[in-house]
C-alpha positions in Angstrom: 51.2 140.3 21.4 53.9 138.4 23.2 56.7 140.1 25.2 59.8 139.9 23.2 62.5 138.2 25.4 66.2 138.9 25.4 69.2 136.5 26.5 72.6 137.6 27.5 75.8 135.5 28.1 77.1 136.2 31.5 80.7 135.5 30.3 81.1 137.6 27.3 77.8 139.9 27.3 76.8 138.7 23.9 72.9 139.0 23.4 70.9 136.2 21.8 67.3 136.1 20.8 66.6 132.8 22.3 68.2 130.4 25.0 70.8 127.9 24.1 73.2 125.8 26.0 76.3 127.0 24.5 77.2 130.6 23.6 78.2 131.0 20.0 80.4 133.9 20.7 82.7 132.6 23.6 81.8 128.8 23.5 80.7 129.0 27.4 78.3 126.3 28.3 75.2 127.1 30.4 76.3 130.7 30.6 73.0 132.2 28.8 70.3 133.4 30.9 66.9 135.3 30.2 67.1 139.1 31.0 65.0 140.8 33.5 63.2 144.1 32.5 65.4 147.1 33.1 62.3 149.1 34.6 58.8 148.1 35.7 55.7 150.0 34.4 53.9 150.3 31.3 55.0 148.6 28.1 54.9 151.8 26.1 56.8 153.9 28.7 59.2 151.6 30.1 62.8 150.4 28.8 61.6 146.9 28.6 64.4 144.4 28.4 66.7 145.8 25.7 70.3 146.5 27.0 72.4 149.5 26.5 76.2 149.7 26.5 78.2 149.3 30.0 79.1 152.8 31.2 82.9 153.0 32.2 83.3 153.7 35.9 86.3 155.4 37.7 87.1 155.6 41.3 86.7 158.8 43.3 90.2 159.4 44.0 91.3 159.1 40.2 94.0 161.7 39.4 92.7 163.7 36.4 94.4 166.8 35.0 92.3 170.0 35.2 90.7 171.0 32.0 92.7 173.1 29.7 91.9 176.8 29.7 92.7 179.7 27.0 93.4 183.1 28.5 92.0 186.1 26.5 94.4 188.5 28.0 91.3 190.7 29.2 92.0 190.2 33.0 88.4 191.3 34.0 86.9 188.5 31.6 89.2 186.0 32.7 88.6 186.5 36.3 84.8 186.1 35.8 85.3 182.8 33.9 87.4 181.5 36.6 90.9 182.0 35.0 90.3 181.4 31.4 87.8 179.9 28.8 87.5 176.1 29.3 87.7 173.9 26.4 84.3 172.3 25.5 82.4 174.5 27.8 79.1 176.4 27.3 78.8 179.8 28.6 75.5 181.9 28.8 75.7 185.8 28.9 72.3 187.7 29.8 71.7 191.3 30.1 69.3 194.2 29.5 68.9 195.4 26.0 71.6 197.9 25.2 73.9 197.3 28.2 76.7 196.1 26.0 76.6 192.4 25.7 77.4 192.3 22.0 79.9 194.9 22.5 82.0 193.0 25.1 81.6 189.6 23.4 83.0 191.1 20.0 85.9 192.4 22.1 86.2 189.0 23.9 86.1 187.2 20.3 88.9 189.4 19.1 91.0 188.8 22.3 90.5 185.1 21.9 91.6 185.2 18.1 94.6 187.3 18.9 95.8 184.1 21.1 95.6 182.0 18.2 92.2 180.4 18.8 89.8 180.0 15.6 86.7 182.0 16.5 83.5 182.2 14.7 80.7 184.9 15.6 77.2 184.0 14.5 74.6 186.9 14.7 71.0 186.2 14.5 70.0 189.8 15.2 72.3 191.8 12.8 73.7 191.4 9.4 77.4 190.7 9.1 78.1 194.2 7.8 76.6 195.7 10.9 79.2 193.5 13.0 82.0 194.8 10.9 81.0 198.3 11.5 80.9 197.8 15.3 84.3 196.1 15.0 85.6 198.9 13.2 84.4 201.4 15.8 86.1 199.4 18.5 89.5 199.2 16.6 89.0 195.4 16.0 88.7 195.4 12.2 91.9 193.4 11.9 91.0 190.7 14.3 90.9 187.1 12.6 87.2 186.4 13.6 85.0 184.9 11.3 81.2 186.2 10.8 78.1 184.9 9.8 74.4 185.9 9.8 72.1 182.9 10.2 69.3 181.5 12.6 68.9 177.9 11.2 70.4 175.9 13.8 71.1 172.9 11.4 73.1 175.1 9.2 75.0 176.5 12.0 75.8 173.2 13.5 76.6 171.9 10.1 79.2 174.8 9.6 80.7 174.5 12.9 81.5 170.8 12.4 83.2 171.5 9.2 85.1 174.6 10.4 86.0 173.2 13.9 86.7 176.3 15.6 87.9 176.6 19.4 85.1 179.2 20.1 81.7 179.9 18.7 79.5 182.8 19.8 75.8 182.8 19.2 74.0 186.2 19.4 71.4 185.5 20.5 70.0 182.2 21.6 66.4 183.6 21.3 66.7 184.1 17.5 67.9 180.5 17.0 65.2 178.0 15.7 65.3 174.1 14.8 63.2 172.7 11.9 62.0 169.7 14.0 60.1 172.1 16.3 57.0 173.6 15.4 57.0 176.9 17.2 58.3 180.4 16.4 61.9 181.3 17.3 62.0 182.7 20.8 59.5 180.5 22.2 60.0 178.0 25.2 60.3 175.1 23.0 62.6 176.6 20.6 65.1 178.1 23.2 65.0 175.0 25.2 65.8 172.7 22.2 68.5 175.0 20.7 70.4 175.7 24.0 70.5 171.7 24.6 71.7 171.2 20.9 74.4 173.6 21.3 75.5 172.6 24.7 75.7 168.7 23.7 77.3 169.9 20.4 80.0 171.9 22.2 80.9 168.7 24.5 80.9 166.3 21.8 83.2 168.0 19.4 85.4 170.0 21.9 84.3 173.5 20.9 83.6 176.2 23.5 80.3 177.9 22.9 79.1 181.3 24.3 75.4 182.1 24.2 73.7 185.5 24.6 70.5 185.5 26.4 67.9 188.2 26.5 66.4 189.1 29.9 62.8 189.6 31.0 61.5 192.6 32.9 62.5 191.0 36.1 66.2 190.7 34.9 66.2 187.0 34.5 67.3 184.9 31.4 64.3 184.9 29.0 62.7 181.5 28.4 62.8 178.5 30.7 65.3 178.5 33.6 66.5 175.0 32.5 68.8 176.8 30.1 71.0 177.9 33.2 71.2 174.5 34.1 72.1 173.1 30.7 75.3 175.4 30.6 78.2 175.4 32.5 78.6 179.2 33.4 76.0 181.8 33.6 77.2 185.6 33.5 75.0 188.6 33.7 75.9 191.9 32.5 74.7 194.5 35.0 74.8 198.2 34.9 72.7 201.4 34.8 72.2 203.4 31.8 73.1 206.5 33.5 76.4 205.1 34.7 79.5 204.4 32.7 80.4 201.4 34.8 79.4 197.8 33.5 79.6 194.7 35.9 80.0 191.2 34.6 78.9 189.0 37.2 79.3 185.2 37.3 76.1 183.5 39.2 77.2 180.1 38.3 80.4 178.7 37.3 81.3 175.0 37.3 84.9 175.7 36.7 85.5 178.5 39.2 84.0 180.8 42.0 80.6 181.8 41.5 79.7 185.6 42.3 82.9 186.8 40.9 82.5 190.1 39.0 84.5 191.9 36.3 84.2 195.7 36.1 84.2 197.6 33.0 83.9 201.3 32.0 81.9 202.3 28.9 84.0 204.5 26.7 83.9 205.9 22.9 86.0 203.0 22.1 84.1 200.0 23.7 84.4 198.7 27.2 87.6 199.3 28.9 88.6 197.1 32.0 88.9 198.4 35.5 91.8 197.1 37.5 90.9 198.6 40.7 87.0 199.0 41.1 87.1 200.2 44.5 89.0 203.4 43.6 86.5 203.9 40.8 83.3 203.4 42.7 84.7 206.1 45.3 86.4 208.4 42.7 83.4 210.8 42.7 82.7 210.6 46.6 82.6 214.1 48.0 83.6 215.0 51.7 81.6 213.1 54.3 77.9 214.0 54.4 74.9 212.7 56.3 73.4 209.6 54.9 76.8 208.6 53.0 78.6 205.7 54.4 81.3 203.4 52.5 80.9 199.7 52.7 83.6 197.2 52.4 82.2 194.2 50.4 83.5 191.1 49.0 82.5 190.1 45.4 83.6 186.7 44.7 87.2 186.6 45.6 87.7 190.4 45.3 87.1 193.0 47.9 85.1 196.2 46.7 84.5 199.1 48.5 81.4 201.3 47.5 79.4 204.2 48.9 76.0 203.5 50.2 73.7 206.6 50.2 70.4 207.2 52.0 67.8 210.1 52.3 65.2 210.2 55.1 62.7 213.1 54.8 59.2 213.7 56.1 56.4 212.2 54.2 52.9 213.1 53.4 50.3 211.6 55.9 49.9 207.8 55.1 52.0 208.0 52.1 55.5 207.1 53.4 57.6 205.6 50.6 60.5 203.0 50.5 62.7 203.2 47.5 65.9 201.0 46.8 68.4 201.1 44.1 71.2 198.3 44.1 70.0 196.4 47.2 67.1 194.2 48.5 63.9 196.0 49.3 62.9 193.4 51.8 66.2 193.6 53.6 65.6 197.3 54.1 62.4 196.8 55.5 63.9 194.2 58.0 66.5 196.9 59.3 64.1 199.5 59.5 61.8 197.1 61.8 65.0 196.1 64.1 65.9 199.8 64.4 62.3 200.6 65.5 61.5 197.6 67.7 65.2 197.0 69.2 66.6 200.7 69.2 63.5 202.7 69.5 64.3 204.7 66.4 61.0 205.4 64.6 60.8 205.8 60.8 56.8 206.1 60.7 55.8 209.2 58.5 59.3 209.3 56.8 60.2 208.7 53.3 63.3 206.5 53.1 65.4 206.3 49.8 68.5 203.9 49.5 71.1 203.9 46.7 74.3 202.1 46.0 76.5 204.5 44.0 78.0 203.6 40.6 75.3 201.2 39.6 76.7 198.4 41.7 74.1 195.7 42.8 74.9 194.3 46.5 73.7 190.9 47.6 75.7 189.9 50.7 74.2 190.4 54.3 77.5 192.1 55.3 76.0 195.2 53.9 73.1 195.4 56.8 75.3 197.6 59.3 76.5 200.0 56.4 72.8 200.4 55.6 71.8 201.1 59.2 74.6 203.5 59.5 73.4 205.5 56.5 69.9 205.5 57.5 70.7 206.8 60.9 73.1 209.3 59.6 70.5 210.6 57.3 67.7 210.6 59.9 70.1 212.2 62.6 71.8 214.4 60.1 75.2 213.5 61.4 77.9 212.6 59.1 80.3 209.6 59.9 83.9 210.7 60.5 86.2 210.8 57.3 88.0 207.7 56.6 85.4 205.2 58.0 84.3 202.0 56.5 81.3 199.9 57.9 80.5 196.2 57.5 78.6 193.7 59.4 75.3 191.5 59.4 72.1 192.4 61.7 70.3 190.0 63.4 66.4 190.3 64.3 67.4 190.6 67.8 69.4 193.7 67.1 72.6 191.7 67.6 75.8 192.0 65.3 77.4 188.9 63.6 80.8 188.8 62.1 81.1 188.2 58.5 83.8 186.5 56.6 87.1 187.7 55.2 87.3 190.7 57.8 90.9 191.1 57.0 90.7 191.2 53.4 88.2 193.9 53.7 90.4 195.9 56.1 93.4 195.6 53.7 91.4 197.0 50.9 90.3 199.8 53.0 93.9 200.7 54.2 95.1 200.7 50.6 92.5 203.4 49.7 93.5 205.5 52.8 90.6 204.7 55.2 91.5 204.6 58.9 88.6 203.4 61.0 86.2 200.7 60.7 82.9 199.8 62.5 82.6 196.1 62.6 80.8 193.5 64.7 82.1 192.6 68.1 83.3 188.9 67.5 84.9 189.5 64.2 88.3 188.0 63.7 90.8 190.4 62.7 94.5 190.9 63.1 96.4 194.3 63.5 96.2 196.1 60.2 98.5 198.9 60.1 96.8 202.2 60.1 93.3 201.1 60.5 91.6 201.4 63.9 88.8 198.5 64.3 85.9 199.9 66.5 84.0 196.7 67.6 80.4 196.8 68.5 78.2 194.2 70.4 74.9 195.2 69.0 73.0 197.8 66.9 72.2 199.7 70.1 75.8 200.6 70.4 75.9 201.9 66.9 72.8 204.1 67.6 74.0 205.7 71.0 77.9 205.5 70.7 78.2 206.7 67.1 75.2 208.8 66.6 74.0 209.7 70.2 70.5 208.8 69.0 67.7 206.8 70.8 
């Protein structure tokens, strides 16, 4: 079969099925030429010669107003979103079952509705009556939030297009299904297709969409990771069942800083905001004890102080354990190796337990020095002086590397009454009233000067 040819006028861009000397649209002579194929390759797979529409291009320095945002007046939620909800954005919220995802999103729906935004809450897991019961328990029964219990995505998108809300909440993406995909709800194909349809619908119609996603045993969003690439913001709801604290963490945000956290406290009336998480994480801290060290960390743009606890005890022969909660187990193994190889502090035949109090999960390497101090404190049975905070990164050579935002960490420690800080030698810091910074060149200095071990 002969290949179909396409001819385009170079003056007006009109497309013709055959060549002629004069363009019928603009009247130009000798302006029509045969188009070359857009791509090379098999005919069935390539684009061929069919032209699309020309894309409008703009300069890199074009002045453009920032996207409009809507504040919910929930300070912790607005902080994690980067300053409020951006119009026509897609947000994915993940978390363990029962951690409080539906609760915090129902509170968020009511908060945005109170700011005058039209909100639709679509539940694919619960009946509308169950959502109303939760709203009544949370004291949100009077909020102007429209409810629906549906899983057919075609019906949901038709309703959203007709109602034109400012915000739509989908709980959860794993329960949605498309009638054009031949697989069960929750499968990889259904989840990927549903997320794609909802995200593109939000962009086209100017509707903000918040999707709830289940997590796997590893704590990742269930389904293909491509979902996280489709949406604008990815939030994880973290926390331990035994603690009342819940942490909403932004791991991706196209409109604000990533790694920002919002701290909530689980109460009988729902999730309450925590304005000063450092004071809350240290509220149950007792007098200084061996193995207890206060770490001054940075979560997003906010300084957070928390307690790192370590326990070192004799282990049965050949059965030494390494247990970590709230930190990276591989990082703990590295610090134990550096202490043994560079400082001569053996941990062979000893069980090592490490815990970040309050259910907080720490990812920054600035916690290395605090972890090493907690391990040494527990092993030598020596408590750090009262009012001491520790932070710094440890290298494999045993040296200490400075970390960012040193002054911010020290100012937060000073607000909570801490008077002494153990930090790396090259840290850039000014004079902080009431806080004495003890700078150490390497890990051996911590071992010898502070604990007298080695």
